C-alpha positions in Angstrom: -92.4 46.6 159.8 -91.2 48.7 162.8 -90.3 52.3 162.4 -86.6 52.8 162.8 -84.6 55.8 164.0 -83.6 56.3 160.3 -87.3 56.6 159.3 -87.8 59.2 162.0 -84.7 61.1 160.9 -85.7 61.1 157.2 -89.3 62.1 158.0 -88.0 65.0 160.1 -85.5 66.1 157.4 -88.2 66.0 154.7 -90.5 68.0 156.9 -87.8 70.7 157.5 -87.0 70.9 153.8 -90.6 71.2 152.8 -91.2 73.9 155.3 -88.2 75.9 154.1 -89.2 75.4 150.5 -92.8 76.7 151.1 -91.6 79.7 153.2 -88.7 80.7 150.9 -90.0 79.9 147.4 -90.7 83.5 146.5 -87.3 84.7 147.8 -85.5 81.9 145.9 -87.3 82.8 142.7 -86.3 86.5 143.2 -82.7 85.6 143.8 -82.6 83.2 140.8 -84.1 86.0 138.6 -81.4 88.5 139.8 -78.6 86.0 139.0 -80.1 85.2 135.6 -80.5 88.9 134.8 -77.0 89.7 135.9 -75.6 86.8 133.8 -77.7 87.8 130.8 -76.4 91.4 131.1 -72.8 90.2 131.0 -72.0 90.9 134.6 -69.6 88.7 136.6 -71.0 86.5 139.3 -68.8 86.0 142.3 -69.1 83.1 144.6 -67.5 83.3 148.1 -67.1 80.9 150.9 -64.6 80.5 153.7 -63.8 77.4 155.7 -66.6 74.9 155.4 -68.9 77.2 153.5 -66.3 77.2 150.7 -67.7 73.8 149.8 -70.8 75.4 148.4 -68.7 77.8 146.3 -66.5 74.9 145.0 -69.6 72.9 144.2 -70.9 75.7 141.9 -67.5 76.5 140.4 -66.2 72.9 139.7 -69.4 71.6 138.1 -69.2 70.7 134.5 -70.7 73.5 132.4 -70.0 76.3 134.9 -70.2 79.7 133.4 -67.0 81.3 132.2 -68.1 84.7 133.5 -68.3 83.5 137.1 -65.5 84.6 139.2 -63.9 82.3 141.8 -61.5 83.1 144.5 -60.6 80.5 147.1 -58.2 81.3 149.9 -56.2 78.7 151.7 -53.7 80.0 154.2 -52.3 83.3 152.9 -52.7 83.0 149.2 -55.5 82.9 146.7 -55.8 80.1 144.2 
């Protein structure tokens, strides 16, 4: 079977993600521990995103089982919702 452009794209994407995962694993573990420690200590966790990056904040906030101590503020226009 011939290799398609989709195969090339998926291989390249996989290589990029594996590279990031190997380089950033320690940093991600440190960040995860900091969030877990803050949550366990009863601190609020704020998630922020503006324009398209708000999608990441909304993904965390609207998931079933999101933590009630997480703060969410999303601005559209001049108000906060």
